A tleap script that builds the chain and sets N, CA, C and O, in Angstrom:
source leaprc.protein.ff14SB
mol = sequence {
  NMET ASP ARG GLU ARG GLN LEU ALA ASN VAL
  ALA PHE GLY GLY ALA TRP SER GLU GLN ILE
  ALA GLY ASN GLU ARG LEU ALA GLU ALA MET
  GLN CYS ILE GLU THR ALA VAL ILE ASP CYS
  GLU GLU GLN ASP LEU ARG SER ALA SER ALA
  ILE LYS GLU ALA LEU ALA VAL VAL ALA ALA
  ALA HIE PRO LYS GLY ARG LEU LEU SER GLN
  ALA TRP GLU LYS GLY LEU ASN ILE GLY ASN
  SER GLY LEU ARG LYS ALA GLU LEU LYS ARG
  LEU ALA ASP ALA LEU ARG ALA GLY LEU GLY
  SER ARG LEU LEU CPRO
}
set mol.1.N position { 12.602 -8.278 -11.709 }
set mol.1.CA position { 13.862 -8.080 -11.032 }
set mol.1.C position { 13.692 -8.520 -9.579 }
set mol.1.O position { 12.763 -8.089 -8.897 }
set mol.2.N position { 14.589 -9.372 -9.118 }
set mol.2.CA position { 14.542 -9.837 -7.743 }
set mol.2.C position { 15.552 -9.030 -6.937 }
set mol.2.O position { 16.706 -9.428 -6.779 }
set mol.3.N position { 15.097 -7.898 -6.437 }
set mol.3.CA position { 15.969 -6.955 -5.747 }
set mol.3.C position { 16.584 -7.558 -4.487 }
set mol.3.O position { 17.744 -7.288 -4.175 }
set mol.4.N position { 15.812 -8.374 -3.758 }
set mol.4.CA position { 16.336 -8.957 -2.534 }
set mol.4.C position { 17.526 -9.862 -2.826 }
set mol.4.O position { 18.505 -9.866 -2.080 }
set mol.5.N position { 17.444 -10.632 -3.913 }
set mol.5.CA position { 18.560 -11.511 -4.270 }
set mol.5.C position { 19.768 -10.684 -4.711 }
set mol.5.O position { 20.906 -11.015 -4.377 }
set mol.6.N position { 19.522 -9.616 -5.455 }
set mol.6.CA position { 20.625 -8.750 -5.882 }
set mol.6.C position { 21.326 -8.134 -4.680 }
set mol.6.O position { 22.555 -8.130 -4.604 }
set mol.7.N position { 20.549 -7.618 -3.750 }
set mol.7.CA position { 21.131 -6.953 -2.587 }
set mol.7.C position { 21.797 -7.941 -1.637 }
set mol.7.O position { 22.685 -7.559 -0.874 }
set mol.8.N position { 21.387 -9.189 -1.672 }
set mol.8.CA position { 22.024 -10.200 -0.825 }
set mol.8.C position { 23.464 -10.443 -1.251 }
set mol.8.O position { 24.286 -10.886 -0.448 }
set mol.9.N position { 23.773 -10.155 -2.512 }
set mol.9.CA position { 25.128 -10.357 -3.024 }
set mol.9.C position { 26.068 -9.203 -2.713 }
set mol.9.O position { 27.260 -9.282 -3.007 }
set mol.10.N position { 25.552 -8.142 -2.127 }
set mol.10.CA position { 26.373 -6.990 -1.792 }
set mol.10.C position { 27.189 -7.319 -0.546 }
set mol.10.O position { 26.635 -7.646 0.504 }
set mol.11.N position { 28.490 -7.230 -0.672 }
set mol.11.CA position { 29.357 -7.522 0.465 }
set mol.11.C position { 29.155 -6.476 1.552 }
set mol.11.O position { 29.184 -5.276 1.276 }
set mol.12.N position { 28.955 -6.915 2.759 }
set mol.12.CA position { 28.776 -6.037 3.916 }
set mol.12.C position { 27.633 -5.046 3.681 }
set mol.12.O position { 27.733 -3.878 4.057 }
set mol.13.N position { 26.559 -5.509 3.067 }
set mol.13.CA position { 25.426 -4.638 2.754 }
set mol.13.C position { 24.786 -4.038 3.983 }
set mol.13.O position { 24.382 -2.875 3.982 }
set mol.14.N position { 24.696 -4.818 5.007 }
set mol.14.CA position { 24.128 -4.304 6.244 }
set mol.14.C position { 22.658 -3.996 6.148 }
set mol.14.O position { 21.969 -4.444 5.231 }
set mol.15.N position { 22.186 -3.229 7.101 }
set mol.15.CA position { 20.763 -2.924 7.216 }
set mol.15.C position { 20.254 -2.093 6.045 }
set mol.15.O position { 19.088 -2.217 5.670 }
set mol.16.N position { 21.091 -1.260 5.467 }
set mol.16.CA position { 20.616 -0.388 4.387 }
set mol.16.C position { 20.130 -1.196 3.195 }
set mol.16.O position { 19.168 -0.796 2.538 }
set mol.17.N position { 20.776 -2.338 2.893 }
set mol.17.CA position { 20.342 -3.133 1.747 }
set mol.17.C position { 18.975 -3.761 2.015 }
set mol.17.O position { 18.171 -3.901 1.094 }
set mol.18.N position { 18.706 -4.138 3.255 }
set mol.18.CA position { 17.400 -4.676 3.610 }
set mol.18.C position { 16.346 -3.577 3.565 }
set mol.18.O position { 15.202 -3.831 3.189 }
set mol.19.N position { 16.721 -2.360 3.945 }
set mol.19.CA position { 15.785 -1.238 3.901 }
set mol.19.C position { 15.386 -0.908 2.477 }
set mol.19.O position { 14.229 -0.582 2.215 }
set mol.20.N position { 16.334 -0.990 1.555 }
set mol.20.CA position { 16.028 -0.692 0.156 }
set mol.20.C position { 14.957 -1.647 -0.356 }
set mol.20.O position { 13.970 -1.216 -0.953 }
set mol.21.N position { 15.149 -2.938 -0.124 }
set mol.21.CA position { 14.179 -3.935 -0.592 }
set mol.21.C position { 12.830 -3.726 0.087 }
set mol.21.O position { 11.790 -3.813 -0.566 }
set mol.22.N position { 12.836 -3.455 1.382 }
set mol.22.CA position { 11.586 -3.233 2.109 }
set mol.22.C position { 10.859 -1.991 1.643 }
set mol.22.O position { 9.637 -1.998 1.500 }
set mol.23.N position { 11.608 -0.919 1.403 }
set mol.23.CA position { 10.993 0.327 0.943 }
set mol.23.C position { 10.452 0.192 -0.478 }
set mol.23.O position { 9.425 0.782 -0.814 }
set mol.24.N position { 11.140 -0.582 -1.308 }
set mol.24.CA position { 10.642 -0.805 -2.666 }
set mol.24.C position { 9.343 -1.612 -2.625 }
set mol.24.O position { 8.403 -1.320 -3.364 }
set mol.25.N position { 9.294 -2.612 -1.773 }
set mol.25.CA position { 8.074 -3.404 -1.628 }
set mol.25.C position { 6.937 -2.520 -1.108 }
set mol.25.O position { 5.796 -2.632 -1.556 }
set mol.26.N position { 7.258 -1.661 -0.177 }
set mol.26.CA position { 6.271 -0.745 0.375 }
set mol.26.C position { 5.751 0.212 -0.698 }
set mol.26.O position { 4.549 0.464 -0.775 }
set mol.27.N position { 6.647 0.741 -1.519 }
set mol.27.CA position { 6.243 1.657 -2.597 }
set mol.27.C position { 5.360 0.944 -3.624 }
set mol.27.O position { 4.390 1.520 -4.117 }
set mol.28.N position { 5.692 -0.296 -3.943 }
set mol.28.CA position { 4.871 -1.069 -4.884 }
set mol.28.C position { 3.487 -1.322 -4.303 }
set mol.28.O position { 2.488 -1.236 -5.017 }
set mol.29.N position { 3.423 -1.631 -3.019 }
set mol.29.CA position { 2.136 -1.864 -2.363 }
set mol.29.C position { 1.299 -0.585 -2.352 }
set mol.29.O position { 0.090 -0.628 -2.583 }
set mol.30.N position { 1.938 0.540 -2.087 }
set mol.30.CA position { 1.214 1.811 -2.074 }
set mol.30.C position { 0.694 2.135 -3.467 }
set mol.30.O position { -0.415 2.650 -3.608 }
set mol.31.N position { 1.472 1.844 -4.487 }
set mol.31.CA position { 1.038 2.075 -5.866 }
set mol.31.C position { -0.186 1.211 -6.186 }
set mol.31.O position { -1.106 1.667 -6.865 }
set mol.32.N position { -0.198 -0.019 -5.706 }
set mol.32.CA position { -1.335 -0.918 -5.905 }
set mol.32.C position { -2.594 -0.332 -5.259 }
set mol.32.O position { -3.676 -0.382 -5.844 }
set mol.33.N position { -2.451 0.213 -4.069 }
set mol.33.CA position { -3.584 0.821 -3.375 }
set mol.33.C position { -4.097 2.038 -4.135 }
set mol.33.O position { -5.306 2.220 -4.279 }
set mol.34.N position { -3.188 2.863 -4.617 }
set mol.34.CA position { -3.599 4.062 -5.354 }
set mol.34.C position { -4.256 3.705 -6.692 }
set mol.34.O position { -5.149 4.416 -7.152 }
set mol.35.N position { -3.826 2.627 -7.303 }
set mol.35.CA position { -4.481 2.148 -8.523 }
set mol.35.C position { -5.882 1.638 -8.202 }
set mol.35.O position { -6.813 1.814 -8.987 }
set mol.36.N position { -6.019 1.009 -7.048 }
set mol.36.CA position { -7.328 0.514 -6.623 }
set mol.36.C position { -8.324 1.659 -6.450 }
set mol.36.O position { -9.512 1.496 -6.725 }
set mol.37.N position { -7.849 2.798 -6.002 }
set mol.37.CA position { -8.724 3.964 -5.849 }
set mol.37.C position { -9.330 4.334 -7.206 }
set mol.37.O position { -10.512 4.667 -7.296 }
set mol.38.N position { -8.528 4.274 -8.232 }
set mol.38.CA position { -9.003 4.601 -9.580 }
set mol.38.C position { -9.976 3.526 -10.081 }
set mol.38.O position { -11.013 3.833 -10.669 }
set mol.39.N position { -9.620 2.266 -9.837 }
set mol.39.CA position { -10.402 1.145 -10.350 }
set mol.39.C position { -11.707 0.904 -9.607 }
set mol.39.O position { -12.607 0.258 -10.144 }
set mol.40.N position { -11.831 1.410 -8.380 }
set mol.40.CA position { -12.984 1.065 -7.543 }
set mol.40.C position { -14.304 1.603 -8.074 }
set mol.40.O position { -15.367 1.114 -7.694 }
set mol.41.N position { -14.252 2.588 -8.934 }
set mol.41.CA position { -15.493 3.141 -9.486 }
set mol.41.C position { -16.168 2.155 -10.431 }
set mol.41.O position { -17.395 2.090 -10.499 }
set mol.42.N position { -15.372 1.399 -11.149 }
set mol.42.CA position { -15.898 0.511 -12.186 }
set mol.42.C position { -15.861 -0.962 -11.795 }
set mol.42.O position { -16.541 -1.777 -12.419 }
set mol.43.N position { -15.086 -1.319 -10.779 }
set mol.43.CA position { -14.903 -2.720 -10.415 }
set mol.43.C position { -15.209 -2.949 -8.939 }
set mol.43.O position { -15.041 -2.062 -8.103 }
set mol.44.N position { -15.661 -4.161 -8.647 }
set mol.44.CA position { -15.870 -4.573 -7.268 }
set mol.44.C position { -14.549 -5.167 -6.776 }
set mol.44.O position { -14.150 -6.249 -7.209 }
set mol.45.N position { -13.885 -4.465 -5.885 }
set mol.45.CA position { -12.547 -4.869 -5.429 }
set mol.45.C position { -12.560 -5.542 -4.061 }
set mol.45.O position { -11.503 -5.773 -3.474 }
set mol.46.N position { -13.734 -5.855 -3.558 }
set mol.46.CA position { -13.822 -6.413 -2.213 }
set mol.46.C position { -13.104 -7.746 -2.061 }
set mol.46.O position { -12.645 -8.064 -0.964 }
set mol.47.N position { -12.993 -8.521 -3.106 }
set mol.47.CA position { -12.333 -9.820 -2.996 }
set mol.47.C position { -10.985 -9.863 -3.713 }
set mol.47.O position { -10.438 -10.946 -3.921 }
set mol.48.N position { -10.447 -8.725 -4.088 }
set mol.48.CA position { -9.170 -8.669 -4.808 }
set mol.48.C position { -8.014 -8.965 -3.852 }
set mol.48.O position { -7.671 -8.146 -2.999 }
set mol.49.N position { -7.427 -10.138 -4.008 }
set mol.49.CA position { -6.374 -10.573 -3.077 }
set mol.49.C position { -5.106 -9.723 -3.177 }
set mol.49.O position { -4.439 -9.494 -2.168 }
set mol.50.N position { -4.773 -9.264 -4.355 }
set mol.50.CA position { -3.562 -8.446 -4.512 }
set mol.50.C position { -3.686 -7.138 -3.730 }
set mol.50.O position { -2.715 -6.658 -3.145 }
set mol.51.N position { -4.879 -6.576 -3.728 }
set mol.51.CA position { -5.104 -5.327 -2.997 }
set mol.51.C position { -5.080 -5.585 -1.497 }
set mol.51.O position { -4.551 -4.775 -0.736 }
set mol.52.N position { -5.643 -6.697 -1.073 }
set mol.52.CA position { -5.604 -7.047 0.350 }
set mol.52.C position { -4.169 -7.241 0.825 }
set mol.52.O position { -3.809 -6.802 1.917 }
set mol.53.N position { -3.359 -7.893 0.013 }
set mol.53.CA position { -1.947 -8.094 0.359 }
set mol.53.C position { -1.213 -6.759 0.419 }
set mol.53.O position { -0.438 -6.515 1.344 }
set mol.54.N position { -1.453 -5.904 -0.553 }
set mol.54.CA position { -0.819 -4.581 -0.573 }
set mol.54.C position { -1.230 -3.765 0.641 }
set mol.54.O position { -0.404 -3.081 1.245 }
set mol.55.N position { -2.491 -3.837 0.994 }
set mol.55.CA position { -2.984 -3.110 2.157 }
set mol.55.C position { -2.330 -3.633 3.442 }
set mol.55.O position { -2.017 -2.854 4.343 }
set mol.56.N position { -2.128 -4.932 3.521 }
set mol.56.CA position { -1.468 -5.523 4.698 }
set mol.56.C position { -0.029 -5.034 4.819 }
set mol.56.O position { 0.435 -4.748 5.923 }
set mol.57.N position { 0.683 -4.935 3.700 }
set mol.57.CA position { 2.071 -4.459 3.702 }
set mol.57.C position { 2.130 -3.010 4.175 }
set mol.57.O position { 2.936 -2.662 5.038 }
set mol.58.N position { 1.278 -2.178 3.610 }
set mol.58.CA position { 1.274 -0.759 3.953 }
set mol.58.C position { 0.805 -0.552 5.397 }
set mol.58.O position { 1.391 0.240 6.135 }
set mol.59.N position { -0.237 -1.255 5.789 }
set mol.59.CA position { -0.767 -1.106 7.146 }
set mol.59.C position { 0.262 -1.511 8.198 }
set mol.59.O position { 0.330 -0.899 9.264 }
set mol.60.N position { 1.057 -2.528 7.909 }
set mol.60.CA position { 2.074 -2.979 8.864 }
set mol.60.C position { 3.152 -1.924 9.095 }
set mol.60.O position { 3.778 -1.896 10.154 }
set mol.61.N position { 3.366 -1.063 8.117 }
set mol.61.CA position { 4.409 -0.043 8.220 }
set mol.61.C position { 3.881 1.304 8.708 }
set mol.61.O position { 4.662 2.223 8.953 }
set mol.62.N position { 2.574 1.424 8.850 }
set mol.62.CA position { 1.949 2.703 9.199 }
set mol.62.C position { 1.551 2.707 10.671 }
set mol.62.O position { 1.043 1.700 11.165 }
set mol.63.N position { 1.766 3.807 11.383 }
set mol.63.CA position { 1.411 3.863 12.802 }
set mol.63.C position { -0.076 3.598 13.088 }
set mol.63.O position { -0.415 3.037 14.130 }
set mol.64.N position { -0.945 3.996 12.181 }
set mol.64.CA position { -2.383 3.768 12.363 }
set mol.64.C position { -2.914 2.826 11.285 }
set mol.64.O position { -4.077 2.897 10.889 }
set mol.65.N position { -2.040 1.954 10.829 }
set mol.65.CA position { -2.375 1.071 9.721 }
set mol.65.C position { -3.559 0.174 9.958 }
set mol.65.O position { -4.367 -0.036 9.053 }
set mol.66.N position { -3.684 -0.367 11.171 }
set mol.66.CA position { -4.794 -1.270 11.461 }
set mol.66.C position { -6.134 -0.536 11.325 }
set mol.66.O position { -7.080 -1.057 10.735 }
set mol.67.N position { -6.198 0.660 11.868 }
set mol.67.CA position { -7.440 1.436 11.788 }
set mol.67.C position { -7.760 1.843 10.349 }
set mol.67.O position { -8.912 1.779 9.921 }
set mol.68.N position { -6.742 2.258 9.615 }
set mol.68.CA position { -6.957 2.662 8.225 }
set mol.68.C position { -7.337 1.465 7.359 }
set mol.68.O position { -8.131 1.595 6.427 }
set mol.69.N position { -6.778 0.318 7.663 }
set mol.69.CA position { -7.116 -0.903 6.939 }
set mol.69.C position { -8.576 -1.279 7.171 }
set mol.69.O position { -9.279 -1.663 6.236 }
set mol.70.N position { -9.024 -1.167 8.407 }
set mol.70.CA position { -10.432 -1.448 8.711 }
set mol.70.C position { -11.343 -0.447 8.000 }
set mol.70.O position { -12.396 -0.822 7.484 }
set mol.71.N position { -10.944 0.809 7.975 }
set mol.71.CA position { -11.731 1.832 7.289 }
set mol.71.C position { -11.769 1.566 5.782 }
set mol.71.O position { -12.789 1.798 5.134 }
set mol.72.N position { -10.665 1.083 5.233 }
set mol.72.CA position { -10.603 0.745 3.805 }
set mol.72.C position { -11.627 -0.351 3.490 }
set mol.72.O position { -12.385 -0.242 2.526 }
set mol.73.N position { -11.642 -1.409 4.311 }
set mol.73.CA position { -12.590 -2.503 4.097 }
set mol.73.C position { -14.029 -1.995 4.165 }
set mol.73.O position { -14.878 -2.410 3.376 }
set mol.74.N position { -14.291 -1.112 5.093 }
set mol.74.CA position { -15.622 -0.521 5.215 }
set mol.74.C position { -15.930 0.352 3.992 }
set mol.74.O position { -17.046 0.331 3.473 }
set mol.75.N position { -14.937 1.114 3.542 }
set mol.75.CA position { -15.115 1.989 2.386 }
set mol.75.C position { -15.419 1.228 1.107 }
set mol.75.O position { -16.153 1.719 0.249 }
set mol.76.N position { -14.854 0.024 0.975 }
set mol.76.CA position { -15.126 -0.784 -0.218 }
set mol.76.C position { -16.601 -1.169 -0.334 }
set mol.76.O position { -17.077 -1.489 -1.423 }
set mol.77.N position { -17.311 -1.137 0.770 }
set mol.77.CA position { -18.719 -1.533 0.779 }
set mol.77.C position { -19.684 -0.378 0.549 }
set mol.77.O position { -20.898 -0.580 0.578 }
set mol.78.N position { -19.176 0.818 0.323 }
set mol.78.CA position { -20.044 1.965 0.043 }
set mol.78.C position { -20.688 1.746 -1.326 }
set mol.78.O position { -19.993 1.497 -2.312 }
set mol.79.N position { -22.003 1.840 -1.380 }
set mol.79.CA position { -22.733 1.555 -2.610 }
set mol.79.C position { -22.544 2.585 -3.713 }
set mol.79.O position { -22.434 2.222 -4.884 }
set mol.80.N position { -22.507 3.849 -3.361 }
set mol.80.CA position { -22.344 4.922 -4.341 }
set mol.80.C position { -20.882 4.964 -4.786 }
set mol.80.O position { -19.990 5.191 -3.968 }
set mol.81.N position { -20.633 4.744 -6.082 }
set mol.81.CA position { -19.255 4.633 -6.574 }
set mol.81.C position { -18.446 5.917 -6.396 }
set mol.81.O position { -17.241 5.859 -6.150 }
set mol.82.N position { -19.095 7.071 -6.518 }
set mol.82.CA position { -18.387 8.338 -6.322 }
set mol.82.C position { -17.956 8.535 -4.876 }
set mol.82.O position { -16.835 8.960 -4.598 }
set mol.83.N position { -18.867 8.220 -3.963 }
set mol.83.CA position { -18.529 8.321 -2.537 }
set mol.83.C position { -17.480 7.287 -2.138 }
set mol.83.O position { -16.590 7.568 -1.336 }
set mol.84.N position { -17.597 6.082 -2.712 }
set mol.84.CA position { -16.615 5.028 -2.441 }
set mol.84.C position { -15.217 5.477 -2.874 }
set mol.84.O position { -14.244 5.319 -2.136 }
set mol.85.N position { -15.137 6.032 -4.067 }
set mol.85.CA position { -13.848 6.485 -4.569 }
set mol.85.C position { -13.286 7.607 -3.699 }
set mol.85.O position { -12.094 7.618 -3.393 }
set mol.86.N position { -14.130 8.541 -3.305 }
set mol.86.CA position { -13.677 9.661 -2.465 }
set mol.86.C position { -13.150 9.159 -1.122 }
set mol.86.O position { -12.125 9.641 -0.640 }
set mol.87.N position { -13.839 8.201 -0.519 }
set mol.87.CA position { -13.408 7.663 0.772 }
set mol.87.C position { -12.096 6.888 0.642 }
set mol.87.O position { -11.199 7.043 1.471 }
set mol.88.N position { -11.982 6.059 -0.390 }
set mol.88.CA position { -10.744 5.300 -0.574 }
set mol.88.C position { -9.573 6.218 -0.916 }
set mol.88.O position { -8.437 5.947 -0.527 }
set mol.89.N position { -9.843 7.287 -1.633 }
set mol.89.CA position { -8.790 8.278 -1.936 }
set mol.89.C position { -8.327 8.942 -0.653 }
set mol.89.O position { -7.127 9.127 -0.449 }
set mol.90.N position { -9.264 9.301 0.213 }
set mol.90.CA position { -8.912 9.918 1.498 }
set mol.90.C position { -8.039 8.971 2.319 }
set mol.90.O position { -7.059 9.394 2.932 }
set mol.91.N position { -8.396 7.701 2.327 }
set mol.91.CA position { -7.628 6.715 3.092 }
set mol.91.C position { -6.253 6.463 2.474 }
set mol.91.O position { -5.266 6.326 3.196 }
set mol.92.N position { -6.184 6.402 1.156 }
set mol.92.CA position { -4.894 6.216 0.483 }
set mol.92.C position { -3.975 7.401 0.765 }
set mol.92.O position { -2.776 7.222 0.980 }
set mol.93.N position { -4.534 8.605 0.763 }
set mol.93.CA position { -3.734 9.796 1.074 }
set mol.93.C position { -3.224 9.749 2.510 }
set mol.93.O position { -2.088 10.140 2.779 }
set mol.94.N position { -4.061 9.271 3.437 }
set mol.94.CA position { -3.645 9.159 4.834 }
set mol.94.C position { -2.543 8.107 4.991 }
set mol.94.O position { -1.605 8.299 5.763 }
set mol.95.N position { -2.658 7.013 4.268 }
set mol.95.CA position { -1.612 5.984 4.309 }
set mol.95.C position { -0.298 6.542 3.772 }
set mol.95.O position { 0.757 6.362 4.381 }
set mol.96.N position { -0.368 7.218 2.632 }
set mol.96.CA position { 0.850 7.788 2.033 }
set mol.96.C position { 1.484 8.814 2.972 }
set mol.96.O position { 2.702 8.818 3.146 }
set mol.97.N position { 0.684 9.668 3.568 }
set mol.97.CA position { 1.209 10.704 4.460 }
set mol.97.C position { 1.905 10.076 5.672 }
set mol.97.O position { 2.936 10.575 6.121 }
set mol.98.N position { 1.351 8.997 6.195 }
set mol.98.CA position { 1.940 8.357 7.361 }
set mol.98.C position { 3.235 7.622 7.076 }
set mol.98.O position { 4.029 7.384 7.986 }
set mol.99.N position { 3.457 7.258 5.813 }
set mol.99.CA position { 4.689 6.554 5.457 }
set mol.99.C position { 5.817 7.506 5.105 }
set mol.99.O position { 6.989 7.132 5.132 }
set mol.100.N position { 5.459 8.730 4.775 }
set mol.100.CA position { 6.432 9.785 4.564 }
set mol.100.C position { 7.583 9.435 3.641 }
set mol.100.O position { 7.375 8.985 2.514 }
set mol.101.N position { 8.789 9.643 4.123 }
set mol.101.CA position { 9.994 9.521 3.300 }
set mol.101.C position { 10.302 8.081 2.889 }
set mol.101.O position { 11.157 7.863 2.030 }
set mol.102.N position { 9.636 7.106 3.475 }
set mol.102.CA position { 9.887 5.714 3.081 }
set mol.102.C position { 9.415 5.454 1.660 }
set mol.102.O position { 9.813 4.457 1.056 }
set mol.103.N position { 8.579 6.321 1.113 }
set mol.103.CA position { 8.063 6.134 -0.231 }
set mol.103.C position { 8.816 6.951 -1.278 }
set mol.103.O position { 8.536 6.832 -2.470 }
set mol.104.N position { 9.744 7.759 -0.856 }
set mol.104.CA position { 10.504 8.563 -1.815 }
set mol.104.C position { 11.506 7.687 -2.538 }
set mol.104.O position { 12.035 6.731 -1.970 }
set mol.105.N position { 11.770 8.022 -3.820 }
set mol.105.CA position { 12.728 7.222 -4.611 }
set mol.105.C position { 14.140 7.302 -4.070 }
set mol.105.O position { 15.050 6.687 -4.626 }
savepdb mol mol.pdb
quit
């Protein structure tokens, strides 16, 4: 579904229609990050471009996104898979908390 194209057809949509598309993209990116937390125990995600893109989207919308993004990259390099997962979960929770109501349906 191309939500941006659908919302572009709304007469006098205004800023709210752009916010809907942006918030949906943000929610999808956050979901990708949270899935990565689960997958990081079994997979090496350091070069996963989809996760990097999702992290860039979320970080751009978060007040401390740049710092959390750097911490995420560092966390991906933790050798112990349990510790890696715990650190990435902590960072994903911090990202979600900072985005607040923008992620609500």
